[in-house]
C-alpha distance (Angstrom), angle and dihedral (degrees) to the residues before:
residue distance angle dihedral
M1 . . .
A2 3.80 . .
A3 3.80 116.5 .
E4 3.77 114.3 -100.7
R5 3.77 112.0 -104.8
P6 3.84 112.9 -117.1
R7 3.75 113.4 -102.1
L8 3.78 120.6 -125.7
P9 3.84 109.2 -117.4
M10 3.78 113.1 -114.3
A11 3.80 94.0 -118.5
H12 3.79 91.6 52.0
A13 3.79 90.6 46.8
F14 3.83 90.4 54.5
L15 3.81 90.7 47.9
L16 3.79 92.8 51.7
A17 3.79 92.4 44.1
A18 3.79 91.6 51.7
L19 3.81 90.8 53.0
A20 3.80 94.0 45.6
M21 3.83 90.2 52.0
L22 3.81 94.8 44.1
P23 3.83 95.6 103.1
F24 3.81 92.6 52.2
G25 3.79 107.6 79.2
A26 3.80 111.7 -111.4
G27 3.82 91.4 -1.3
P28 3.81 97.2 111.9
E29 3.82 91.0 53.8
L30 3.82 90.7 76.5
P31 3.82 97.8 60.8
V32 3.80 91.3 39.2
L33 3.79 90.7 52.1
A34 3.82 90.1 46.4
G35 3.80 88.6 52.5
A36 3.79 90.8 48.3
I37 3.81 91.3 51.2
A38 3.79 90.9 48.3
G39 3.79 89.8 49.6
T40 3.81 91.5 49.6
V41 3.78 90.6 51.2
Q42 3.78 90.9 50.8
L43 3.76 90.6 47.8
L44 3.82 93.0 51.4
R45 3.79 92.1 47.1
G46 3.81 92.8 49.9
R47 3.80 93.4 -115.3
I48 3.81 96.3 129.3
D49 3.78 109.4 105.9
W50 3.80 105.0 -138.9
S51 3.80 92.1 -177.1
L52 3.81 90.3 72.7
T53 3.80 120.7 96.7
T54 3.80 89.7 -139.4
T55 3.82 92.6 54.9
R56 3.79 93.0 52.0
L57 3.80 90.5 43.7
A58 3.81 91.0 49.9
L59 3.81 89.5 53.9
T60 3.81 91.1 46.9
L61 3.81 93.9 49.9
G62 3.77 93.8 42.9
L63 3.79 93.5 50.6
A64 3.83 91.8 44.1
Y65 3.79 88.7 57.1
W66 3.81 97.4 40.9
L67 3.81 106.5 36.7
P68 3.85 94.3 63.7
E69 3.78 87.8 55.0
L70 3.78 92.1 51.7
F71 3.76 94.6 44.9
S72 3.81 93.1 47.0
A73 3.80 92.4 53.1
F74 3.82 96.2 66.8
D75 3.82 94.5 77.4
S76 3.80 100.1 11.0
V77 3.81 119.7 156.5
A78 3.84 85.7 -130.8
A79 3.81 100.8 31.6
Q80 3.78 97.8 174.7
K81 3.80 91.9 52.1
S82 3.81 93.4 47.7
W83 3.81 95.0 45.2
T84 3.79 91.2 48.0
E85 3.81 92.0 50.0
A86 3.82 92.2 47.8
A87 3.79 91.8 49.4
F88 3.82 93.8 47.2
D89 3.83 94.2 46.0
L90 3.81 91.4 54.5
R91 3.82 84.8 87.7
F92 3.80 89.5 73.5
L93 3.81 92.5 70.9
P94 3.82 98.2 64.8
F95 3.80 89.8 35.2
L96 3.83 91.1 60.0
L97 3.80 91.6 43.1
F98 3.81 90.0 53.1
A99 3.81 93.1 47.8
A100 3.84 91.2 48.8
Q101 3.81 96.2 59.7
P102 3.82 118.7 102.6
V103 3.82 118.4 -106.0
P104 3.79 132.8 -152.0
D105 3.80 115.1 -84.4
A106 3.81 88.6 11.5
P107 3.79 103.3 -177.6
Q108 3.84 92.9 51.2
A109 3.81 91.2 40.2
G110 3.79 90.1 53.6
R111 3.77 90.9 48.5
R112 3.80 90.3 52.8
L113 3.80 90.5 48.5
R114 3.82 91.5 53.0
T115 3.78 91.1 45.7
G116 3.80 91.9 50.1
I117 3.79 92.1 51.5
A118 3.79 91.4 47.2
A119 3.82 90.5 49.5
I120 3.82 91.5 53.4
V121 3.79 91.3 48.1
A122 3.85 90.9 48.0
F123 3.82 89.9 50.6
W124 3.81 91.9 51.0
C125 3.80 89.4 46.5
A126 3.81 91.9 51.9
D127 3.79 90.6 47.7
A128 3.82 91.2 51.2
L129 3.81 91.3 48.4
L130 3.78 87.9 52.3
Q131 3.80 89.0 53.0
A132 3.81 90.8 49.0
S133 3.80 90.5 55.0
T134 3.81 101.9 36.2
G135 3.80 106.3 18.1
W136 3.83 92.3 -118.2
S137 3.77 135.8 95.0
L138 3.76 138.6 158.3
G139 3.78 86.0 -85.9
G140 3.79 90.8 60.2
A141 3.77 135.0 -105.9
A142 3.77 121.9 -19.7
T143 3.80 96.8 -108.0
S144 3.80 93.0 165.8
D145 3.76 127.5 56.4
R146 3.80 93.9 -105.9
L147 3.76 134.7 64.4
S148 3.76 113.9 -87.6
G149 3.79 99.2 167.1
I150 3.77 119.2 178.1
F151 3.81 91.6 -14.2
G152 3.79 91.4 69.1
A153 3.80 133.0 -129.1
D154 3.80 92.6 -79.6
N155 3.84 92.7 56.9
L156 3.83 107.6 48.5
K157 3.78 98.8 -174.6
L158 3.79 99.3 113.0
G159 3.81 94.5 105.2
G160 3.79 96.4 49.3
V161 3.81 94.5 45.9
M162 3.80 94.8 44.9
A163 3.80 92.1 48.1
A164 3.79 91.6 51.6
L165 3.85 93.3 45.9
A166 3.82 94.7 42.3
P167 3.88 93.7 100.9
F168 3.81 91.4 63.8
L169 3.80 91.4 55.8
L170 3.81 93.9 42.1
F171 3.79 92.7 50.5
A172 3.81 93.8 46.3
A173 3.82 92.6 47.1
R174 3.77 92.9 50.5
E175 3.78 93.1 45.4
R176 3.81 93.2 53.2
L177 3.79 105.8 28.2
R178 3.81 102.6 20.2
A179 3.82 117.7 -150.3
R180 3.79 96.7 -10.9
G181 3.77 92.2 51.8
L182 3.77 92.5 46.4
S183 3.82 91.3 50.3
A184 3.82 93.3 48.1
A185 3.81 92.3 47.7
L186 3.81 91.5 48.6
L187 3.78 92.5 49.3
A188 3.80 92.2 50.0
L189 3.80 91.3 48.4
L190 3.81 92.1 48.2
V191 3.79 92.0 53.6
V192 3.81 94.5 46.1
V193 3.81 97.8 43.9
L194 3.82 95.6 42.7
L195 3.81 93.2 48.2
A196 3.81 91.1 43.6
G197 3.79 82.7 71.1
A198 3.81 104.7 -143.4
R199 3.80 106.6 132.5
A200 3.81 91.0 -159.3
A201 3.81 86.8 60.3
W202 3.82 90.4 53.2
I203 3.80 89.5 57.4
A204 3.79 91.2 44.1
L205 3.81 92.7 50.8
A206 3.79 91.6 48.2
L207 3.82 90.5 51.5
G208 3.79 94.0 45.9
T209 3.82 92.5 47.4
A210 3.83 91.0 48.3
L211 3.82 92.7 51.3
A212 3.80 93.0 45.0
L213 3.79 93.5 49.0
W214 3.80 90.9 46.2
H215 3.79 88.6 54.3
F216 3.80 93.0 47.1
L217 3.77 101.2 41.2
G218 3.79 111.2 16.0
A219 3.77 126.0 -113.6
R220 3.83 100.6 -65.0
R221 3.80 99.5 44.9
A222 3.82 91.0 38.7
A223 3.83 89.3 57.1
I224 3.80 89.9 54.8
A225 3.79 92.7 45.6
L226 3.79 92.1 46.9
A227 3.80 90.7 50.3
A228 3.80 88.1 53.9
A229 3.82 90.1 47.7
L230 3.82 90.5 51.2
V231 3.81 90.5 51.5
L232 3.81 88.7 49.8
G233 3.81 90.0 48.0
A234 3.81 90.5 50.3
I235 3.80 89.8 53.6
V236 3.80 92.4 49.2
G237 3.82 88.8 45.3
A238 3.79 91.6 51.0
L239 3.78 90.7 52.7
G240 3.79 90.1 48.9
F241 3.82 91.1 47.1
A242 3.79 90.0 55.3
A243 3.80 95.8 43.6
S244 3.81 102.9 40.9
E245 3.79 127.3 49.7
R246 3.80 92.5 -163.0
F247 3.80 92.2 49.4
A248 3.83 88.2 50.8
E249 3.81 89.4 50.3
R250 3.81 91.1 53.7
V251 3.79 89.1 51.0
H252 3.80 90.3 50.2
R253 3.78 90.7 49.8
T254 3.79 90.9 51.3
A255 3.78 90.7 50.3
A256 3.81 90.6 49.7
A257 3.82 89.4 71.0
L258 3.80 88.1 67.9
A259 3.80 88.4 69.9
G260 3.79 86.2 75.9
D261 3.81 97.8 -147.4
H262 3.78 127.1 112.3
D263 3.80 95.0 -105.2
G264 3.79 92.5 50.8
V265 3.81 93.7 49.4
E266 3.80 90.5 45.2
H267 3.81 91.1 51.9
A268 3.82 91.3 46.8
L269 3.77 91.4 50.6
S270 3.84 93.5 48.4
G271 3.80 90.6 -119.5
R272 3.81 95.1 -49.7
L273 3.80 92.5 125.8
A274 3.81 89.4 73.0
I275 3.82 88.9 50.2
W276 3.79 91.8 50.0
E277 3.79 92.6 49.0
T278 3.81 90.2 50.0
A279 3.79 90.9 47.5
W280 3.78 90.3 52.9
R281 3.80 91.3 52.5
M282 3.80 90.3 50.7
G283 3.78 90.6 55.7
E284 3.78 92.1 47.0
A285 3.83 90.2 53.9
H286 3.84 92.8 45.2
P287 3.82 103.7 28.3
V288 3.79 99.2 158.4
N289 3.82 105.0 53.0
G290 3.79 105.4 -7.5
V291 3.79 129.7 -128.5
G292 3.82 92.3 -56.6
V293 3.78 134.8 -82.4
R294 3.83 110.9 -72.1
A295 3.81 90.0 5.4
F296 3.79 94.3 102.7
R297 3.80 95.7 103.4
H298 3.81 91.2 49.6
A299 3.79 94.5 50.1
Y300 3.80 95.2 40.8
P301 3.83 100.4 87.6
E302 3.81 92.1 54.3
F303 3.81 92.3 58.1
A304 3.80 101.2 32.2
E305 3.80 121.7 103.8
A306 3.75 120.1 -110.3
G307 3.77 111.5 -78.9
D308 3.80 95.3 20.3
P309 3.83 105.1 166.7
F310 3.81 92.4 -144.2
V311 3.82 94.7 63.6
D312 3.80 110.2 97.2
A313 3.79 108.9 -149.1
Q314 3.78 92.2 -160.5
T315 3.80 99.0 52.7
G316 3.80 97.0 28.1
Q317 3.82 89.9 -131.9
G318 3.77 134.8 115.8
A319 3.78 139.9 -157.4
F320 3.80 113.5 -19.5
H321 3.79 97.6 -126.5
A322 3.82 142.4 -12.5
H323 3.82 96.9 -94.7
Q324 3.81 89.4 -138.8
I325 3.78 124.0 78.4
V326 3.80 98.8 -139.8
L327 3.78 91.9 48.3
E328 3.80 91.0 44.1
L329 3.79 90.8 55.7
W330 3.81 92.4 43.4
S331 3.78 95.4 48.8
E332 3.86 99.1 38.6
T333 3.83 103.2 31.4
G334 3.82 103.7 16.8
A335 3.79 126.6 -152.8
F336 3.81 90.9 -31.3
G337 3.79 91.4 60.5
L338 3.78 93.6 45.4
L339 3.81 90.4 50.1
C340 3.81 92.6 49.7
W341 3.80 92.8 51.2
L342 3.79 92.1 44.5
L343 3.81 92.5 51.0
A344 3.80 89.9 47.7
A345 3.81 90.8 52.5
L346 3.80 90.9 49.4
A347 3.82 91.9 48.2
A348 3.83 90.3 49.0
W349 3.80 92.2 48.9
R350 3.83 92.6 47.4
A351 3.79 92.4 48.8
W352 3.80 91.0 45.8
R353 3.82 92.5 53.6
R354 3.79 90.7 50.5
C355 3.78 94.3 50.7
A356 3.79 119.5 101.3
R357 3.77 117.6 -103.2
P358 3.84 94.7 -106.3
A359 3.80 89.8 56.4
R360 3.80 92.1 50.2
E361 3.81 91.1 47.2
A362 3.78 91.7 50.7
A363 3.80 93.7 49.6
M364 3.80 99.1 36.2
P365 3.84 97.2 104.6
A366 3.82 90.4 53.0
A367 3.80 91.8 44.5
I368 3.80 91.8 53.6
A369 3.79 90.2 44.9
L370 3.80 91.1 54.6
C371 3.82 91.2 48.3
V372 3.80 89.9 51.4
A373 3.81 94.4 46.9
L374 3.81 93.4 47.6
F375 3.80 99.1 36.8
P376 3.83 101.3 140.3
F377 3.81 98.5 -150.1
N378 3.78 95.4 71.5
T379 3.79 141.3 62.0
H380 3.79 117.3 -89.0
Y381 3.79 146.8 -166.8
A382 3.78 113.8 -110.6
A383 3.82 111.0 -71.6
Y384 3.80 90.3 -151.0
S385 3.81 96.9 44.8
A386 3.79 121.8 113.6
F387 3.83 92.8 -111.1
W388 3.79 106.4 37.2
G389 3.78 95.8 31.7
L390 3.78 90.2 56.5
F391 3.80 90.4 45.1
L392 3.81 92.4 52.9
V393 3.82 92.3 48.7
W394 3.82 89.2 46.0
L395 3.83 89.8 53.7
A396 3.81 89.9 50.1
G397 3.81 88.9 49.3
V398 3.84 91.6 53.3
W399 3.79 90.8 47.9
L400 3.80 91.5 51.5
A401 3.81 92.1 44.9
L402 3.79 91.7 53.3
L403 3.78 92.0 47.5
A404 3.79 94.4 45.7
G405 3.78 97.4 77.6
A406 3.78 95.8 50.8
V407 3.81 105.2 39.8
P408 3.80 113.8 93.6
P409 3.81 117.3 -127.8
G410 3.77 116.0 -97.9
S411 3.81 94.4 22.4
A412 3.77 96.8 115.5
P413 3.82 116.0 127.8
D414 3.78 114.2 -99.1
C-alpha cells in the first residue's frame, strides 16, 4: 500500500492561499478571515495553548498592531474611517493566534510551508521575466514603463512584494541547488525588482540579500558575495538605464540626492520630503495618539504648507499616507503607537534570542522578510492600509507558524 501523503495543516493552507491571492484585490481577505474564524473557535473552545512562546508572542504582536488603531480613533480627524479600520483589523488577533499554534509533524510541515511560499514567489518571478521579454504576463500587458507582473499595471506593487519575499526564494534555491541555484535566483530577483522600478524595493532587496548571504556564508564571505551581487546589479541597472527612459529618470532622481540641498533631496524623493514634513507637524500637534489611523489624507491640508502640490483643492484632501513607517505611526497613532510597535519589536527580538537554533533556522526566511519590510530607513507603503497591513500581518503569521513547531512549551520570556 502506498504511503499516505502528508496533509497540509489548515493554518498553513490559509497562509499559502492568502499569498497566492495577494495580487487579486480583496482575494487574500477570504483565507485570512477563515483563519480568524478558526482562531476564534479555538479560543472559545479553550484550545489555544497559552504556555507556548508563539501564542504569547502572537497576542503581543496582534495587540501592538491593533491597540494604536483603537486608541487613535477616539479623537480622530476622520472618526468613522478610523473606527471602521480598527473594527475590521480586529480579525488579525485570532488569525495570528491560529497561525501560532503547533501542527502535527511540525518540522516537515514548516518545510512544506517555506517551499510553498518559495514556489509562489518563483512563479511570480518567472511571470515578471516573461513580461520583461514579451510585454505580457498573467497580469496583462505592460502598459506602464515598469514591470507590473501578475499584480497588473494598475497595482504597481510587484517590486515591493518581491523584495520582501526574496529571502524565501533565496533560501529554497540554496537548499536545493546550492550555489548555482542561489546565483540564478538572485539574478532573477535583481532583474525583476530593478525593472519593477520602486527604489524602496531596491533598498529592500539589497538589505534582504545582505542578511541572507551573511546567514549563509558568514560576514567575510558574505561581503565578497554581496560585492559581486552589487556588480551584477549595476550591470542589470545599466541595461535598464539604456532601455527605459523612466528607469533612467528614477536613477537621475536618486543621484539628485547627492547634491545635498533641499531641492535635490526633494526631487530624489519624488516630493515625499514635503509629505514627511507635514507628517511630522501632524504628530507634533497630536503627540499622544495622532490624527487617527487612515485619517492622514483628511488632516493633511491643515498642516501642509501653502502651495503644497499634494493638496487637492476639489476634494479638500492631501497625500494618502506618510510613505515612511515611523512618520506614519507618529502622525496617525502618536507616541502611543510608536511605543506599542517598539515594545512589540523588543518582545519579538527577546523571544527570538531565546529560541533554540532549529527554531531560528526554520523561521529565518520569514524573520529576514519582516526586517526588510519594516526597515525604518526607507520609504514604505501604508502599514495600516488594506494591502500592506494585511501583508505585514501575514508575514508575522508565517514567522509564528514556522517557530511554533520548534519552541518548547513554557519557554516564553517572563
